[in-house]
SEMAR-5532 format. One record per residue: residue number from 1; z, x, y of N, C-alpha, C, O in turn. Coordinates in pm, 1 decimal. Atoms other than C-alpha are relative to their C-alpha. Layout:
N
@pos:NUM	n.c3:Z	n.c1:X	n.c2:Y	ca.c3:Z	ca.c1:X	ca.c2:Y	c.c3:Z	c.c1:X	c.c2:Y	o.c3:Z	o.c1:X	o.c2:Y
...
//
This chain:
52
@pos:1	n.c3:2.4	n.c1:107.8	n.c2:96.2	ca.c3:20465.6	ca.c1:5940.9	ca.c2:-13437.0	c.c3:-126.0	c.c1:13.2	c.c2:-84.3	o.c3:-233.2	o.c1:45.9	o.c2:-33.5
@pos:2	n.c3:109.5	n.c1:-18.2	n.c2:95.6	ca.c3:20244.4	ca.c1:5946.6	ca.c2:-13745.6	c.c3:-17.8	c.c1:-127.9	c.c2:-83.8	o.c3:79.8	o.c1:-184.2	o.c2:-133.4
@pos:3	n.c3:28.5	n.c1:114.0	n.c2:86.7	ca.c3:20074.6	ca.c1:5660.3	ca.c2:-13931.0	c.c3:-4.2	c.c1:48.6	c.c2:-143.7	o.c3:-76.9	o.c1:142.7	o.c2:-175.3
@pos:4	n.c3:-2.9	n.c1:-41.1	n.c2:140.3	ca.c3:20151.1	ca.c1:5686.2	ca.c2:-14302.9	c.c3:-81.6	c.c1:-93.1	c.c2:-88.9	o.c3:-125.9	o.c1:-53.7	o.c2:-196.8
@pos:5	n.c3:81.7	n.c1:91.2	n.c2:79.8	ca.c3:19967.6	ca.c1:5376.6	ca.c2:-14425.5	c.c3:-41.0	c.c1:-121.9	c.c2:81.5	o.c3:15.8	o.c1:-152.2	o.c2:186.4
@pos:6	n.c3:46.1	n.c1:127.2	n.c2:-54.3	ca.c3:19780.8	ca.c1:5059.9	ca.c2:-14341.6	c.c3:15.5	c.c1:-100.7	c.c2:-112.6	o.c3:-31.1	o.c1:-76.5	o.c2:-223.9
@pos:7	n.c3:-26.0	n.c1:99.5	n.c2:103.0	ca.c3:19887.4	ca.c1:4746.3	ca.c2:-14529.6	c.c3:-78.7	c.c1:-126.6	c.c2:30.5	o.c3:-75.7	o.c1:-177.6	o.c2:142.4
@pos:8	n.c3:77.3	n.c1:123.1	n.c2:-10.9	ca.c3:19661.6	ca.c1:4447.2	ca.c2:-14588.5	c.c3:53.7	c.c1:-97.1	c.c2:-105.5	o.c3:58.8	o.c1:-63.5	o.c2:-223.9
@pos:9	n.c3:-52.6	n.c1:99.9	n.c2:93.6	ca.c3:19807.6	ca.c1:4131.4	ca.c2:-14745.4	c.c3:-87.2	c.c1:-124.3	c.c2:7.2	o.c3:-109.0	o.c1:-180.5	o.c2:114.5
@pos:10	n.c3:84.5	n.c1:119.0	n.c2:5.6	ca.c3:19586.5	ca.c1:3846.0	ca.c2:-14859.7	c.c3:50.5	c.c1:-92.2	c.c2:-110.9	o.c3:124.1	o.c1:-50.6	o.c2:-200.4
@pos:11	n.c3:-31.7	n.c1:95.3	n.c2:106.3	ca.c3:19627.5	ca.c1:3533.5	ca.c2:-15068.3	c.c3:-132.1	c.c1:-38.0	c.c2:-65.7	o.c3:-225.7	o.c1:-83.8	o.c2:-0.3
@pos:12	n.c3:119.7	n.c1:27.2	n.c2:78.4	ca.c3:19371.2	ca.c1:3488.6	ca.c2:-15343.4	c.c3:34.6	c.c1:-110.5	c.c2:-99.7	o.c3:81.7	o.c1:-82.1	o.c2:-209.8
@pos:13	n.c3:-41.2	n.c1:111.4	n.c2:84.2	ca.c3:19424.2	ca.c1:3141.5	ca.c2:-15489.2	c.c3:151.3	c.c1:-7.9	c.c2:-2.5	o.c3:215.0	o.c1:-24.5	o.c2:101.5
@pos:14	n.c3:-145.8	n.c1:3.8	n.c2:14.8	ca.c3:19778.9	ca.c1:3141.6	ca.c2:-15624.6	c.c3:60.6	c.c1:139.3	c.c2:-5.6	o.c3:180.5	o.c1:153.6	o.c2:-29.6
@pos:15	n.c3:-45.7	n.c1:-138.0	n.c2:13.6	ca.c3:19804.2	ca.c1:3521.6	ca.c2:-15621.9	c.c3:0.6	c.c1:69.1	c.c2:136.4	o.c3:-90.7	o.c1:50.7	o.c2:216.9
@pos:16	n.c3:-7.6	n.c1:-80.9	n.c2:-120.8	ca.c3:19915.9	ca.c1:3750.7	ca.c2:-15340.3	c.c3:-46.9	c.c1:140.8	c.c2:-33.9	o.c3:-13.6	o.c1:194.7	o.c2:-139.4
@pos:17	n.c3:51.9	n.c1:-135.0	n.c2:19.5	ca.c3:19740.3	ca.c1:4084.8	ca.c2:-15304.0	c.c3:39.9	c.c1:83.3	c.c2:121.4	o.c3:8.0	o.c1:48.7	o.c2:235.2
@pos:18	n.c3:-36.4	n.c1:-94.4	n.c2:-104.9	ca.c3:19886.4	ca.c1:4372.3	ca.c2:-15103.3	c.c3:-78.0	c.c1:128.8	c.c2:-25.9	o.c3:-63.2	o.c1:191.0	o.c2:-131.1
@pos:19	n.c3:75.9	n.c1:-124.8	n.c2:10.3	ca.c3:19650.3	ca.c1:4664.7	ca.c2:-15044.0	c.c3:56.4	c.c1:98.9	c.c2:100.4	o.c3:72.3	o.c1:68.5	o.c2:218.7
@pos:20	n.c3:-55.9	n.c1:-105.3	n.c2:-83.8	ca.c3:19792.0	ca.c1:4986.2	ca.c2:-14909.1	c.c3:-100.7	c.c1:113.3	c.c2:6.8	o.c3:-142.4	o.c1:167.2	o.c2:-95.7
@pos:21	n.c3:91.4	n.c1:-111.2	n.c2:-23.2	ca.c3:19561.2	ca.c1:5246.2	ca.c2:-14757.6	c.c3:83.9	c.c1:113.5	c.c2:58.5	o.c3:128.9	o.c1:105.8	o.c2:172.8
@pos:22	n.c3:-83.6	n.c1:-112.5	n.c2:-41.1	ca.c3:19749.0	ca.c1:5576.0	ca.c2:-14736.1	c.c3:-77.8	c.c1:96.5	c.c2:88.1	o.c3:-200.7	o.c1:101.0	o.c2:83.1
@pos:23	n.c3:64.0	n.c1:-93.9	n.c2:-92.8	ca.c3:19678.3	ca.c1:5842.8	ca.c2:-14475.3	c.c3:-76.9	c.c1:110.7	c.c2:-71.5	o.c3:-164.9	o.c1:173.3	o.c2:-12.3
@pos:24	n.c3:72.8	n.c1:-103.0	n.c2:75.5	ca.c3:19561.5	ca.c1:6081.5	ca.c2:-14750.8	c.c3:-129.1	c.c1:-53.4	c.c2:-62.7	o.c3:-198.1	o.c1:18.5	o.c2:-134.9
@pos:25	n.c3:123.5	n.c1:59.4	n.c2:50.9	ca.c3:19276.7	ca.c1:5841.4	ca.c2:-14836.2	c.c3:17.3	c.c1:-82.8	c.c2:-126.2	o.c3:-75.3	o.c1:-152.8	o.c2:-167.0
@pos:26	n.c3:-25.0	n.c1:76.9	n.c2:122.1	ca.c3:19434.9	ca.c1:5688.5	ca.c2:-15146.3	c.c3:21.2	c.c1:-148.0	c.c2:33.8	o.c3:66.5	o.c1:-182.5	o.c2:143.0
@pos:27	n.c3:-21.3	n.c1:144.1	n.c2:-14.5	ca.c3:19443.9	ca.c1:5311.4	ca.c2:-15192.6	c.c3:75.9	c.c1:-50.8	c.c2:-120.4	o.c3:45.7	o.c1:-14.2	o.c2:-234.0
@pos:28	n.c3:-77.5	n.c1:63.0	n.c2:106.9	ca.c3:19695.8	ca.c1:5113.5	ca.c2:-15394.9	c.c3:-11.6	c.c1:-151.4	c.c2:17.7	o.c3:-24.1	o.c1:-201.4	o.c2:129.6
@pos:29	n.c3:8.7	n.c1:145.1	n.c2:-6.8	ca.c3:19679.9	ca.c1:4745.6	ca.c2:-15481.8	c.c3:108.9	c.c1:-61.4	c.c2:-87.4	o.c3:130.5	o.c1:-18.3	o.c2:-200.7
@pos:30	n.c3:-109.7	n.c1:67.4	n.c2:69.8	ca.c3:19966.5	ca.c1:4516.4	ca.c2:-15585.5	c.c3:-31.6	c.c1:-149.1	c.c2:-2.7	o.c3:-60.3	o.c1:-209.5	o.c2:100.6
@pos:31	n.c3:30.3	n.c1:142.2	n.c2:17.3	ca.c3:19910.1	ca.c1:4166.6	ca.c2:-15724.9	c.c3:116.6	c.c1:-69.7	c.c2:-67.2	o.c3:174.0	o.c1:-19.8	o.c2:-164.0
@pos:32	n.c3:-106.2	n.c1:78.4	n.c2:62.9	ca.c3:20166.6	ca.c1:3902.0	ca.c2:-15801.5	c.c3:-9.2	c.c1:-143.9	c.c2:49.0	o.c3:-57.4	o.c1:-170.0	o.c2:159.2
@pos:33	n.c3:-1.9	n.c1:140.9	n.c2:-37.5	ca.c3:20205.6	ca.c1:3524.5	ca.c2:-15797.5	c.c3:113.9	c.c1:-31.4	c.c2:96.5	o.c3:109.6	o.c1:-131.5	o.c2:168.0
@pos:34	n.c3:-114.0	n.c1:17.7	n.c2:-90.0	ca.c3:20535.8	ca.c1:3561.6	ca.c2:-15609.3	c.c3:-9.5	c.c1:106.1	c.c2:109.7	o.c3:-9.8	o.c1:226.0	o.c2:81.7
@pos:35	n.c3:20.4	n.c1:-88.1	n.c2:-114.2	ca.c3:20498.3	ca.c1:3710.2	ca.c2:-15260.8	c.c3:103.8	c.c1:112.0	c.c2:6.2	o.c3:68.7	o.c1:228.7	o.c2:23.6
@pos:36	n.c3:-107.1	n.c1:-98.5	n.c2:-9.3	ca.c3:20837.1	ca.c1:3884.8	ca.c2:-15259.4	c.c3:-9.6	c.c1:106.2	c.c2:-109.0	o.c3:24.7	o.c1:222.0	o.c2:-84.8
@pos:37	n.c3:13.4	n.c1:-96.8	n.c2:108.6	ca.c3:20768.4	ca.c1:4051.0	ca.c2:-15595.7	c.c3:-110.9	c.c1:101.0	c.c2:29.2	o.c3:-96.8	o.c1:219.4	o.c2:-1.4
@pos:38	n.c3:108.5	n.c1:-91.9	n.c2:-38.3	ca.c3:20439.9	ca.c1:4197.8	ca.c2:-15469.8	c.c3:50.3	c.c1:98.4	c.c2:105.2	o.c3:21.8	o.c1:218.0	o.c2:97.2
@pos:39	n.c3:-52.7	n.c1:-87.1	n.c2:-105.2	ca.c3:20617.6	ca.c1:4333.3	ca.c2:-15160.8	c.c3:102.8	c.c1:98.8	c.c2:-53.4	o.c3:103.4	o.c1:215.6	o.c2:-14.3
@pos:40	n.c3:-102.0	n.c1:-88.4	n.c2:57.2	ca.c3:20909.2	ca.c1:4474.0	ca.c2:-15360.7	c.c3:-64.2	c.c1:115.7	c.c2:-74.9	o.c3:-25.1	o.c1:231.0	o.c2:-56.3
@pos:41	n.c3:69.8	n.c1:-105.6	n.c2:75.1	ca.c3:20677.7	ca.c1:4665.8	ca.c2:-15594.4	c.c3:-68.7	c.c1:97.2	c.c2:94.5	o.c3:-64.8	o.c1:218.4	o.c2:73.6
@pos:42	n.c3:69.4	n.c1:-83.8	n.c2:-96.9	ca.c3:20476.5	ca.c1:4793.1	ca.c2:-15298.8	c.c3:97.9	c.c1:92.5	c.c2:72.5	o.c3:70.5	o.c1:211.6	o.c2:87.4
@pos:43	n.c3:-97.5	n.c1:-79.6	n.c2:-74.7	ca.c3:20784.6	ca.c1:4912.2	ca.c2:-15106.8	c.c3:59.2	c.c1:110.8	c.c2:-86.6	o.c3:76.6	o.c1:223.2	o.c2:-39.6
@pos:44	n.c3:-55.2	n.c1:-101.7	n.c2:90.0	ca.c3:20929.8	ca.c1:5094.5	ca.c2:-15408.3	c.c3:-100.0	c.c1:114.4	c.c2:-16.5	o.c3:-61.8	o.c1:231.2	o.c2:-9.0
@pos:45	n.c3:102.6	n.c1:-104.1	n.c2:14.8	ca.c3:20599.9	ca.c1:5280.8	ca.c2:-15462.0	c.c3:-17.1	c.c1:79.1	c.c2:130.2	o.c3:-31.5	o.c1:201.2	o.c2:126.5
@pos:46	n.c3:15.6	n.c1:-69.1	n.c2:-129.0	ca.c3:20568.6	ca.c1:5361.0	ca.c2:-15089.0	c.c3:116.1	c.c1:95.3	c.c2:27.1	o.c3:96.3	o.c1:205.1	o.c2:78.9
@pos:47	n.c3:-116.9	n.c1:-87.3	n.c2:-19.1	ca.c3:20921.8	ca.c1:5501.2	ca.c2:-15077.9	c.c3:-16.6	c.c1:129.3	c.c2:-79.3	o.c3:13.5	o.c1:237.8	o.c2:-29.6
@pos:48	n.c3:22.3	n.c1:-118.8	n.c2:83.3	ca.c3:20835.2	ca.c1:5737.1	ca.c2:-15363.4	c.c3:-112.5	c.c1:86.2	c.c2:56.7	o.c3:-101.2	o.c1:208.7	o.c2:60.5
@pos:49	n.c3:117.1	n.c1:-72.7	n.c2:-52.3	ca.c3:20498.8	ca.c1:5833.2	ca.c2:-15211.2	c.c3:34.1	c.c1:73.7	c.c2:129.9	o.c3:-3.4	o.c1:189.7	o.c2:147.3
@pos:50	n.c3:-30.7	n.c1:-58.1	n.c2:-131.4	ca.c3:20632.4	ca.c1:5899.8	ca.c2:-14862.0	c.c3:107.7	c.c1:107.6	c.c2:-12.1	o.c3:106.8	o.c1:204.0	o.c2:64.5
@pos:51	n.c3:-107.5	n.c1:-98.3	n.c2:17.6	ca.c3:20939.4	ca.c1:6091.4	ca.c2:-14985.5	c.c3:-51.5	c.c1:133.8	c.c2:-51.0	o.c3:15.3	o.c1:235.6	o.c2:-33.0
@pos:52	n.c3:53.3	n.c1:-124.9	n.c2:57.0	ca.c3:20718.4	ca.c1:6352.7	ca.c2:-15156.1	c.c3:-47.4	c.c1:95.8	c.c2:106.9	o.c3:-94.8	o.c1:204.9	o.c2:75.4
//
């Protein structure tokens, strides 16, 4: 089993922030006022990143 990323989700006022720390050292950040929209964007990007 291999860890591909670490996900940190925080709420900053009315905005949700999802930070993804990838195993290659890269970090991505997704911000949105709607929690589900932040997660959807994050998952789509992760699917593309992991598939490569």
